[in-house]
PDB file of the backbone (N, CA, C, O) and the ligand in Angstrom, with CONECT records:
HET     ZN  A 101       1
ATOM      1  N   UNK A   1      18.732 -10.415 -44.674  1.00  0.00           N
ATOM      2  CA  UNK A   1      19.253 -11.830 -44.836  1.00  0.00           C
ATOM      3  C   UNK A   1      19.369 -12.468 -43.360  1.00  0.00           C
ATOM      4  O   UNK A   1      19.838 -11.913 -42.366  1.00  0.00           O
ATOM      5  N   UNK A   2      18.868 -13.673 -43.447  1.00  0.00           N
ATOM      6  CA  UNK A   2      18.759 -14.330 -42.003  1.00  0.00           C
ATOM      7  C   UNK A   2      20.114 -14.914 -41.731  1.00  0.00           C
ATOM      8  O   UNK A   2      20.825 -15.400 -42.610  1.00  0.00           O
ATOM      9  N   UNK A   3      20.413 -14.840 -40.513  1.00  0.00           N
ATOM     10  CA  UNK A   3      21.674 -15.343 -39.929  1.00  0.00           C
ATOM     11  C   UNK A   3      21.431 -16.662 -39.173  1.00  0.00           C
ATOM     12  O   UNK A   3      20.823 -16.645 -38.102  1.00  0.00           O
ATOM     13  N   UNK A   4      21.893 -17.800 -39.708  1.00  0.00           N
ATOM     14  CA  UNK A   4      21.693 -18.975 -39.074  1.00  0.00           C
ATOM     15  C   UNK A   4      22.883 -19.601 -38.266  1.00  0.00           C
ATOM     16  O   UNK A   4      24.048 -19.295 -38.520  1.00  0.00           O
ATOM     17  N   UNK A   5      22.557 -20.442 -37.333  1.00  0.00           N
ATOM     18  CA  UNK A   5      23.539 -20.973 -36.565  1.00  0.00           C
ATOM     19  C   UNK A   5      23.772 -22.411 -36.917  1.00  0.00           C
ATOM     20  O   UNK A   5      22.804 -23.164 -37.022  1.00  0.00           O
ATOM     21  N   UNK A   6      24.932 -22.818 -37.096  1.00  0.00           N
ATOM     22  CA  UNK A   6      25.267 -24.191 -37.397  1.00  0.00           C
ATOM     23  C   UNK A   6      26.227 -24.717 -36.368  1.00  0.00           C
ATOM     24  O   UNK A   6      26.919 -23.961 -35.685  1.00  0.00           O
ATOM     25  N   UNK A   7      26.258 -26.008 -36.271  1.00  0.00           N
ATOM     26  CA  UNK A   7      27.243 -26.701 -35.339  1.00  0.00           C
ATOM     27  C   UNK A   7      27.777 -27.890 -36.091  1.00  0.00           C
ATOM     28  O   UNK A   7      27.064 -28.612 -36.788  1.00  0.00           O
ATOM     29  N   UNK A   8      29.092 -28.061 -35.910  1.00  0.00           N
ATOM     30  CA  UNK A   8      29.787 -29.143 -36.506  1.00  0.00           C
ATOM     31  C   UNK A   8      29.562 -30.359 -35.567  1.00  0.00           C
ATOM     32  O   UNK A   8      29.798 -30.317 -34.359  1.00  0.00           O
ATOM     33  N   UNK A   9      29.098 -31.414 -36.206  1.00  0.00           N
ATOM     34  CA  UNK A   9      28.960 -32.561 -35.431  1.00  0.00           C
ATOM     35  C   UNK A   9      30.306 -33.426 -35.125  1.00  0.00           C
ATOM     36  O   UNK A   9      30.364 -34.296 -34.257  1.00  0.00           O
ATOM     37  N   UNK A  10      31.343 -33.057 -35.950  1.00  0.00           N
ATOM     38  CA  UNK A  10      32.512 -33.747 -35.795  1.00  0.00           C
ATOM     39  C   UNK A  10      33.443 -33.051 -34.604  1.00  0.00           C
ATOM     40  O   UNK A  10      33.931 -33.736 -33.705  1.00  0.00           O
ATOM     41  N   UNK A  11      33.615 -31.746 -34.690  1.00  0.00           N
ATOM     42  CA  UNK A  11      34.467 -31.131 -33.805  1.00  0.00           C
ATOM     43  C   UNK A  11      33.699 -30.315 -32.699  1.00  0.00           C
ATOM     44  O   UNK A  11      34.249 -29.906 -31.677  1.00  0.00           O
ATOM     45  N   UNK A  12      32.298 -30.107 -33.022  1.00  0.00           N
ATOM     46  CA  UNK A  12      31.543 -29.336 -32.122  1.00  0.00           C
ATOM     47  C   UNK A  12      31.625 -27.789 -32.235  1.00  0.00           C
ATOM     48  O   UNK A  12      31.106 -27.018 -31.428  1.00  0.00           O
ATOM     49  N   UNK A  13      32.262 -27.465 -33.215  1.00  0.00           N
ATOM     50  CA  UNK A  13      32.433 -26.043 -33.444  1.00  0.00           C
ATOM     51  C   UNK A  13      31.066 -25.356 -33.924  1.00  0.00           C
ATOM     52  O   UNK A  13      30.420 -25.749 -34.896  1.00  0.00           O
ATOM     53  N   UNK A  14      30.754 -24.389 -33.194  1.00  0.00           N
ATOM     54  CA  UNK A  14      29.481 -23.727 -33.547  1.00  0.00           C
ATOM     55  C   UNK A  14      29.889 -22.343 -34.335  1.00  0.00           C
ATOM     56  O   UNK A  14      30.842 -21.645 -33.989  1.00  0.00           O
ATOM     57  N   UNK A  15      29.133 -22.087 -35.310  1.00  0.00           N
ATOM     58  CA  UNK A  15      29.357 -20.918 -35.962  1.00  0.00           C
ATOM     59  C   UNK A  15      28.035 -20.422 -36.721  1.00  0.00           C
ATOM     60  O   UNK A  15      27.043 -21.127 -36.905  1.00  0.00           O
ATOM     61  N   UNK A  16      28.187 -19.080 -37.134  1.00  0.00           N
ATOM     62  CA  UNK A  16      27.047 -18.588 -37.859  1.00  0.00           C
ATOM     63  C   UNK A  16      27.156 -18.374 -39.186  1.00  0.00           C
ATOM     64  O   UNK A  16      28.260 -18.076 -39.641  1.00  0.00           O
ATOM     65  N   UNK A  17      26.104 -18.483 -39.977  1.00  0.00           N
ATOM     66  CA  UNK A  17      26.325 -18.401 -41.372  1.00  0.00           C
ATOM     67  C   UNK A  17      25.184 -17.462 -41.958  1.00  0.00           C
ATOM     68  O   UNK A  17      24.005 -17.612 -41.639  1.00  0.00           O
ATOM     69  N   UNK A  18      25.569 -16.604 -42.730  1.00  0.00           N
ATOM     70  CA  UNK A  18      24.641 -15.706 -43.281  1.00  0.00           C
ATOM     71  C   UNK A  18      24.110 -16.024 -44.735  1.00  0.00           C
ATOM     72  O   UNK A  18      24.727 -15.808 -45.778  1.00  0.00           O
ATOM     73  N   UNK A  19      22.876 -16.568 -44.612  1.00  0.00           N
ATOM     74  CA  UNK A  19      22.249 -17.133 -45.802  1.00  0.00           C
ATOM     75  C   UNK A  19      21.835 -16.138 -46.759  1.00  0.00           C
ATOM     76  O   UNK A  19      21.053 -15.259 -46.397  1.00  0.00           O
ATOM     77  N   UNK A  20      22.294 -16.181 -47.999  1.00  0.00           N
ATOM     78  CA  UNK A  20      21.794 -15.203 -49.074  1.00  0.00           C
ATOM     79  C   UNK A  20      20.565 -15.731 -49.624  1.00  0.00           C
ATOM     80  O   UNK A  20      19.896 -14.965 -50.317  1.00  0.00           O
ATOM     81  N   UNK A  21      20.170 -16.867 -49.438  1.00  0.00           N
ATOM     82  CA  UNK A  21      18.868 -17.400 -49.978  1.00  0.00           C
ATOM     83  C   UNK A  21      18.501 -18.467 -49.131  1.00  0.00           C
ATOM     84  O   UNK A  21      19.314 -18.886 -48.308  1.00  0.00           O
ATOM     85  N   UNK A  22      17.293 -18.991 -49.240  1.00  0.00           N
ATOM     86  CA  UNK A  22      16.694 -19.925 -48.357  1.00  0.00           C
ATOM     87  C   UNK A  22      17.372 -21.292 -48.583  1.00  0.00           C
ATOM     88  O   UNK A  22      17.192 -22.197 -47.768  1.00  0.00           O
ATOM     89  N   UNK A  23      18.132 -21.458 -49.652  1.00  0.00           N
ATOM     90  CA  UNK A  23      18.804 -22.686 -49.950  1.00  0.00           C
ATOM     91  C   UNK A  23      20.302 -22.616 -49.725  1.00  0.00           C
ATOM     92  O   UNK A  23      21.047 -23.583 -49.884  1.00  0.00           O
ATOM     93  N   UNK A  24      20.697 -21.403 -49.341  1.00  0.00           N
ATOM     94  CA  UNK A  24      22.112 -21.227 -49.182  1.00  0.00           C
ATOM     95  C   UNK A  24      22.456 -21.874 -47.787  1.00  0.00           C
ATOM     96  O   UNK A  24      21.715 -21.681 -46.823  1.00  0.00           O
ATOM     97  N   UNK A  25      23.562 -22.627 -47.700  1.00  0.00           N
ATOM     98  CA  UNK A  25      23.984 -23.156 -46.503  1.00  0.00           C
ATOM     99  C   UNK A  25      25.469 -23.544 -46.596  1.00  0.00           C
ATOM    100  O   UNK A  25      25.972 -23.863 -47.673  1.00  0.00           O
ATOM    101  N   UNK A  26      26.125 -23.511 -45.496  1.00  0.00           N
ATOM    102  CA  UNK A  26      27.552 -23.969 -45.433  1.00  0.00           C
ATOM    103  C   UNK A  26      27.780 -25.333 -45.817  1.00  0.00           C
ATOM    104  O   UNK A  26      26.990 -26.201 -45.445  1.00  0.00           O
ATOM    105  N   UNK A  27      28.804 -25.619 -46.541  1.00  0.00           N
ATOM    106  CA  UNK A  27      29.015 -27.012 -46.974  1.00  0.00           C
ATOM    107  C   UNK A  27      29.912 -27.689 -46.080  1.00  0.00           C
ATOM    108  O   UNK A  27      29.892 -28.919 -46.038  1.00  0.00           O
ATOM    109  N   UNK A  28      30.764 -26.966 -45.299  1.00  0.00           N
ATOM    110  CA  UNK A  28      31.611 -27.735 -44.374  1.00  0.00           C
ATOM    111  C   UNK A  28      32.108 -26.747 -43.186  1.00  0.00           C
ATOM    112  O   UNK A  28      32.136 -25.520 -43.276  1.00  0.00           O
ATOM    113  N   UNK A  29      32.441 -27.406 -42.215  1.00  0.00           N
ATOM    114  CA  UNK A  29      32.963 -26.764 -41.008  1.00  0.00           C
ATOM    115  C   UNK A  29      34.061 -25.870 -41.383  1.00  0.00           C
ATOM    116  O   UNK A  29      34.930 -26.320 -42.129  1.00  0.00           O
ATOM    117  N   UNK A  30      34.143 -24.539 -40.921  1.00  0.00           N
ATOM    118  CA  UNK A  30      35.170 -23.717 -41.135  1.00  0.00           C
ATOM    119  C   UNK A  30      36.403 -23.979 -40.264  1.00  0.00           C
ATOM    120  O   UNK A  30      37.492 -23.443 -40.467  1.00  0.00           O
ATOM    121  N   UNK A  31      36.158 -24.797 -39.332  1.00  0.00           N
ATOM    122  CA  UNK A  31      37.265 -25.239 -38.397  1.00  0.00           C
ATOM    123  C   UNK A  31      37.971 -26.474 -38.843  1.00  0.00           C
ATOM    124  O   UNK A  31      39.182 -26.521 -39.061  1.00  0.00           O
ATOM    125  N   UNK A  32      37.091 -27.531 -38.972  1.00  0.00           N
ATOM    126  CA  UNK A  32      37.825 -28.796 -39.295  1.00  0.00           C
ATOM    127  C   UNK A  32      37.508 -29.271 -40.756  1.00  0.00           C
ATOM    128  O   UNK A  32      38.085 -30.275 -41.173  1.00  0.00           O
ATOM    129  N   UNK A  33      36.692 -28.655 -41.486  1.00  0.00           N
ATOM    130  CA  UNK A  33      36.371 -28.983 -42.848  1.00  0.00           C
ATOM    131  C   UNK A  33      35.415 -30.123 -42.951  1.00  0.00           C
ATOM    132  O   UNK A  33      35.175 -30.593 -44.063  1.00  0.00           O
ATOM    133  N   UNK A  34      34.837 -30.617 -41.854  1.00  0.00           N
ATOM    134  CA  UNK A  34      33.969 -31.707 -41.977  1.00  0.00           C
ATOM    135  C   UNK A  34      32.616 -31.272 -42.602  1.00  0.00           C
ATOM    136  O   UNK A  34      32.160 -30.152 -42.368  1.00  0.00           O
ATOM    137  N   UNK A  35      31.969 -32.178 -43.409  1.00  0.00           N
ATOM    138  CA  UNK A  35      30.649 -31.771 -43.899  1.00  0.00           C
ATOM    139  C   UNK A  35      29.417 -32.205 -43.024  1.00  0.00           C
ATOM    140  O   UNK A  35      28.249 -32.126 -43.405  1.00  0.00           O
ATOM    141  N   UNK A  36      29.808 -32.646 -41.876  1.00  0.00           N
ATOM    142  CA  UNK A  36      28.791 -33.015 -40.862  1.00  0.00           C
ATOM    143  C   UNK A  36      28.372 -31.854 -39.986  1.00  0.00           C
ATOM    144  O   UNK A  36      28.723 -31.734 -38.812  1.00  0.00           O
ATOM    145  N   UNK A  37      27.636 -31.052 -40.607  1.00  0.00           N
ATOM    146  CA  UNK A  37      27.209 -29.814 -39.890  1.00  0.00           C
ATOM    147  C   UNK A  37      25.666 -29.842 -39.739  1.00  0.00           C
ATOM    148  O   UNK A  37      24.968 -30.343 -40.621  1.00  0.00           O
ATOM    149  N   UNK A  38      25.177 -29.337 -38.693  1.00  0.00           N
ATOM    150  CA  UNK A  38      23.848 -29.383 -38.446  1.00  0.00           C
ATOM    151  C   UNK A  38      23.253 -27.923 -38.029  1.00  0.00           C
ATOM    152  O   UNK A  38      23.830 -27.230 -37.192  1.00  0.00           O
ATOM    153  N   UNK A  39      22.193 -27.559 -38.604  1.00  0.00           N
ATOM    154  CA  UNK A  39      21.574 -26.389 -38.377  1.00  0.00           C
ATOM    155  C   UNK A  39      21.074 -26.268 -37.060  1.00  0.00           C
ATOM    156  O   UNK A  39      20.487 -27.198 -36.508  1.00  0.00           O
ATOM    157  N   UNK A  40      21.286 -25.107 -36.495  1.00  0.00           N
ATOM    158  CA  UNK A  40      20.786 -24.867 -35.048  1.00  0.00           C
ATOM    159  C   UNK A  40      19.681 -23.882 -35.153  1.00  0.00           C
ATOM    160  O   UNK A  40      19.699 -22.961 -35.970  1.00  0.00           O
ATOM    161  N   UNK A  41      18.656 -24.109 -34.255  1.00  0.00           N
ATOM    162  CA  UNK A  41      17.687 -23.025 -34.182  1.00  0.00           C
ATOM    163  C   UNK A  41      17.896 -22.347 -32.829  1.00  0.00           C
ATOM    164  O   UNK A  41      17.641 -22.880 -31.749  1.00  0.00           O
ATOM    165  N   UNK A  42      18.380 -21.131 -32.994  1.00  0.00           N
ATOM    166  CA  UNK A  42      18.870 -20.351 -31.853  1.00  0.00           C
ATOM    167  C   UNK A  42      17.997 -20.210 -30.683  1.00  0.00           C
ATOM    168  O   UNK A  42      18.444 -20.039 -29.549  1.00  0.00           O
ATOM    169  N   UNK A  43      16.624 -20.290 -30.992  1.00  0.00           N
ATOM    170  CA  UNK A  43      15.678 -20.129 -29.797  1.00  0.00           C
ATOM    171  C   UNK A  43      15.792 -21.339 -28.942  1.00  0.00           C
ATOM    172  O   UNK A  43      15.709 -21.258 -27.716  1.00  0.00           O
ATOM    173  N   UNK A  44      15.982 -22.465 -29.574  1.00  0.00           N
ATOM    174  CA  UNK A  44      15.843 -23.811 -28.940  1.00  0.00           C
ATOM    175  C   UNK A  44      17.214 -24.418 -28.838  1.00  0.00           C
ATOM    176  O   UNK A  44      17.311 -25.615 -28.565  1.00  0.00           O
ATOM    177  N   UNK A  45      18.248 -23.701 -29.032  1.00  0.00           N
ATOM    178  CA  UNK A  45      19.571 -24.337 -29.244  1.00  0.00           C
ATOM    179  C   UNK A  45      19.912 -25.043 -27.909  1.00  0.00           C
ATOM    180  O   UNK A  45      20.601 -26.063 -27.918  1.00  0.00           O
ATOM    181  N   UNK A  46      19.442 -24.517 -26.778  1.00  0.00           N
ATOM    182  CA  UNK A  46      19.800 -25.116 -25.538  1.00  0.00           C
ATOM    183  C   UNK A  46      19.048 -26.437 -25.252  1.00  0.00           C
ATOM    184  O   UNK A  46      19.353 -27.108 -24.266  1.00  0.00           O
ATOM    185  N   UNK A  47      18.194 -26.770 -25.993  1.00  0.00           N
ATOM    186  CA  UNK A  47      17.429 -27.987 -25.875  1.00  0.00           C
ATOM    187  C   UNK A  47      17.480 -29.000 -26.989  1.00  0.00           C
ATOM    188  O   UNK A  47      16.882 -30.076 -26.977  1.00  0.00           O
ATOM    189  N   UNK A  48      18.315 -28.512 -28.027  1.00  0.00           N
ATOM    190  CA  UNK A  48      18.477 -29.446 -29.179  1.00  0.00           C
ATOM    191  C   UNK A  48      18.977 -30.790 -28.821  1.00  0.00           C
ATOM    192  O   UNK A  48      18.491 -31.794 -29.342  1.00  0.00           O
ATOM    193  N   UNK A  49      20.016 -30.852 -27.872  1.00  0.00           N
ATOM    194  CA  UNK A  49      20.661 -31.984 -27.430  1.00  0.00           C
ATOM    195  C   UNK A  49      19.571 -33.048 -27.006  1.00  0.00           C
ATOM    196  O   UNK A  49      19.776 -34.243 -27.219  1.00  0.00           O
ATOM    197  N   UNK A  50      18.511 -32.640 -26.455  1.00  0.00           N
ATOM    198  CA  UNK A  50      17.531 -33.457 -25.936  1.00  0.00           C
ATOM    199  C   UNK A  50      16.519 -33.926 -27.020  1.00  0.00           C
ATOM    200  O   UNK A  50      15.748 -34.851 -26.760  1.00  0.00           O
ATOM    201  N   UNK A  51      16.507 -33.338 -28.170  1.00  0.00           N
ATOM    202  CA  UNK A  51      15.410 -33.588 -29.183  1.00  0.00           C
ATOM    203  C   UNK A  51      15.582 -35.045 -29.645  1.00  0.00           C
ATOM    204  O   UNK A  51      16.704 -35.532 -29.787  1.00  0.00           O
ATOM    205  N   UNK A  52      14.524 -35.685 -29.863  1.00  0.00           N
ATOM    206  CA  UNK A  52      14.459 -37.035 -30.256  1.00  0.00           C
ATOM    207  C   UNK A  52      14.458 -38.029 -29.246  1.00  0.00           C
ATOM    208  O   UNK A  52      14.471 -39.225 -29.538  1.00  0.00           O
ATOM    209  N   UNK A  53      14.443 -37.580 -27.976  1.00  0.00           N
ATOM    210  CA  UNK A  53      14.420 -38.413 -26.813  1.00  0.00           C
ATOM    211  C   UNK A  53      12.945 -38.874 -26.593  1.00  0.00           C
ATOM    212  O   UNK A  53      12.098 -38.924 -27.485  1.00  0.00           O
ATOM    213  N   UNK A  54      12.770 -39.172 -25.402  1.00  0.00           N
ATOM    214  CA  UNK A  54      11.411 -39.622 -24.942  1.00  0.00           C
ATOM    215  C   UNK A  54      10.561 -38.490 -24.740  1.00  0.00           C
ATOM    216  O   UNK A  54      11.066 -37.369 -24.793  1.00  0.00           O
ATOM    217  N   UNK A  55       9.333 -38.630 -24.514  1.00  0.00           N
ATOM    218  CA  UNK A  55       8.368 -37.516 -24.348  1.00  0.00           C
ATOM    219  C   UNK A  55       8.672 -36.837 -22.971  1.00  0.00           C
ATOM    220  O   UNK A  55       8.156 -35.753 -22.699  1.00  0.00           O
ATOM    221  N   UNK A  56       9.424 -37.413 -22.195  1.00  0.00           N
ATOM    222  CA  UNK A  56       9.783 -36.927 -20.947  1.00  0.00           C
ATOM    223  C   UNK A  56      10.948 -35.963 -20.957  1.00  0.00           C
ATOM    224  O   UNK A  56      11.250 -35.364 -19.925  1.00  0.00           O
ATOM    225  N   UNK A  57      11.585 -35.801 -22.039  1.00  0.00           N
ATOM    226  CA  UNK A  57      12.840 -35.101 -22.101  1.00  0.00           C
ATOM    227  C   UNK A  57      12.706 -33.615 -21.735  1.00  0.00           C
ATOM    228  O   UNK A  57      13.677 -32.863 -21.649  1.00  0.00           O
ATOM    229  N   UNK A  58      11.362 -33.227 -21.515  1.00  0.00           N
ATOM    230  CA  UNK A  58      11.236 -31.816 -21.129  1.00  0.00           C
ATOM    231  C   UNK A  58      11.374 -31.670 -19.642  1.00  0.00           C
ATOM    232  O   UNK A  58      11.155 -30.585 -19.103  1.00  0.00           O
ATOM    233  N   UNK A  59      11.732 -32.730 -18.970  1.00  0.00           N
ATOM    234  CA  UNK A  59      11.930 -32.663 -17.620  1.00  0.00           C
ATOM    235  C   UNK A  59      10.781 -32.680 -16.645  1.00  0.00           C
ATOM    236  O   UNK A  59      10.926 -32.413 -15.453  1.00  0.00           O
ATOM    237  N   UNK A  60       9.565 -33.024 -17.233  1.00  0.00           N
ATOM    238  CA  UNK A  60       8.368 -32.938 -16.504  1.00  0.00           C
ATOM    239  C   UNK A  60       8.210 -34.321 -15.646  1.00  0.00           C
ATOM    240  O   UNK A  60       7.418 -34.436 -14.711  1.00  0.00           O
ATOM    241  N   UNK A  61       8.999 -35.252 -16.061  1.00  0.00           N
ATOM    242  CA  UNK A  61       8.987 -36.583 -15.370  1.00  0.00           C
ATOM    243  C   UNK A  61      10.346 -36.951 -14.934  1.00  0.00           C
ATOM    244  O   UNK A  61      11.335 -36.547 -15.546  1.00  0.00           O
ATOM    245  N   UNK A  62      10.422 -37.703 -13.897  1.00  0.00           N
ATOM    246  CA  UNK A  62      11.742 -38.249 -13.340  1.00  0.00           C
ATOM    247  C   UNK A  62      12.124 -39.300 -14.278  1.00  0.00           C
ATOM    248  O   UNK A  62      11.256 -39.848 -14.957  1.00  0.00           O
ATOM    249  N   UNK A  63      13.324 -39.615 -14.365  1.00  0.00           N
ATOM    250  CA  UNK A  63      13.819 -40.588 -15.248  1.00  0.00           C
ATOM    251  C   UNK A  63      13.278 -41.937 -14.904  1.00  0.00           C
ATOM    252  O   UNK A  63      13.292 -42.337 -13.740  1.00  0.00           O
ATOM    253  N   UNK A  64      12.804 -42.645 -15.886  1.00  0.00           N
ATOM    254  CA  UNK A  64      12.262 -44.038 -15.597  1.00  0.00           C
ATOM    255  C   UNK A  64      10.909 -44.158 -15.258  1.00  0.00           C
ATOM    256  O   UNK A  64      10.380 -45.268 -15.217  1.00  0.00           O
ATOM    257  N   UNK A  65      10.198 -42.965 -14.972  1.00  0.00           N
ATOM    258  CA  UNK A  65       8.807 -43.030 -14.542  1.00  0.00           C
ATOM    259  C   UNK A  65       7.883 -43.329 -15.564  1.00  0.00           C
ATOM    260  O   UNK A  65       6.802 -43.839 -15.270  1.00  0.00           O
ATOM    261  N   UNK A  66       8.208 -43.050 -16.825  1.00  0.00           N
ATOM    262  CA  UNK A  66       7.268 -43.272 -17.908  1.00  0.00           C
ATOM    263  C   UNK A  66       6.739 -44.652 -18.100  1.00  0.00           C
ATOM    264  O   UNK A  66       5.533 -44.879 -18.197  1.00  0.00           O
ATOM    265  N   UNK A  67       7.696 -45.599 -18.156  1.00  0.00           N
ATOM    266  CA  UNK A  67       7.168 -47.008 -18.422  1.00  0.00           C
ATOM    267  C   UNK A  67       6.136 -47.489 -17.434  1.00  0.00           C
ATOM    268  O   UNK A  67       5.363 -48.397 -17.741  1.00  0.00           O
ATOM    269  N   UNK A  68       6.104 -46.886 -16.223  1.00  0.00           N
ATOM    270  CA  UNK A  68       5.273 -47.298 -15.234  1.00  0.00           C
ATOM    271  C   UNK A  68       3.879 -46.588 -15.396  1.00  0.00           C
ATOM    272  O   UNK A  68       2.924 -46.869 -14.671  1.00  0.00           O
ATOM    273  N   UNK A  69       3.833 -45.717 -16.325  1.00  0.00           N
ATOM    274  CA  UNK A  69       2.545 -45.054 -16.538  1.00  0.00           C
ATOM    275  C   UNK A  69       2.234 -43.801 -15.644  1.00  0.00           C
ATOM    276  O   UNK A  69       1.114 -43.292 -15.612  1.00  0.00           O
ATOM    277  N   UNK A  70       3.270 -43.354 -14.944  1.00  0.00           N
ATOM    278  CA  UNK A  70       3.077 -42.273 -14.010  1.00  0.00           C
ATOM    279  C   UNK A  70       3.348 -40.944 -14.776  1.00  0.00           C
ATOM    280  O   UNK A  70       3.158 -39.882 -14.183  1.00  0.00           O
ATOM    281  N   UNK A  71       3.765 -40.952 -16.011  1.00  0.00           N
ATOM    282  CA  UNK A  71       4.096 -39.836 -16.832  1.00  0.00           C
ATOM    283  C   UNK A  71       2.750 -39.354 -17.351  1.00  0.00           C
ATOM    284  O   UNK A  71       2.048 -40.129 -18.001  1.00  0.00           O
ATOM    285  N   UNK A  72       2.366 -38.139 -17.101  1.00  0.00           N
ATOM    286  CA  UNK A  72       1.270 -37.495 -17.692  1.00  0.00           C
ATOM    287  C   UNK A  72       1.220 -37.371 -19.222  1.00  0.00           C
ATOM    288  O   UNK A  72       0.169 -37.191 -19.836  1.00  0.00           O
ATOM    289  N   UNK A  73       2.356 -37.472 -19.762  1.00  0.00           N
ATOM    290  CA  UNK A  73       2.496 -37.263 -21.221  1.00  0.00           C
ATOM    291  C   UNK A  73       2.408 -38.661 -21.897  1.00  0.00           C
ATOM    292  O   UNK A  73       2.263 -38.749 -23.116  1.00  0.00           O
ATOM    293  N   UNK A  74       2.488 -39.632 -21.179  1.00  0.00           N
ATOM    294  CA  UNK A  74       2.520 -41.027 -21.890  1.00  0.00           C
ATOM    295  C   UNK A  74       1.069 -41.466 -22.386  1.00  0.00           C
ATOM    296  O   UNK A  74       0.915 -42.541 -22.967  1.00  0.00           O
TER     297      UNK A  74
HETATM  298 ZN    ZN A 101      34.242 -29.197 -37.371  1.00  0.00          ZN2+
END
């Protein structure tokens, strides 16, 4: 059974959840009871906070350089 990592968006509590099936998921934070929990992908957990940002979020560009066209990813 896969062990997934989840993080509460309300209190920031990170916890692991053992899924018995692919659709099994925790319904609320075990610490504060909030249902605002987000699945974490352990391999990329350190980068999740930057997901959804600009294409430069990987750090290959200095901040603000993209609009000028100096970013190789733009
Ligand atoms: Zn919580």
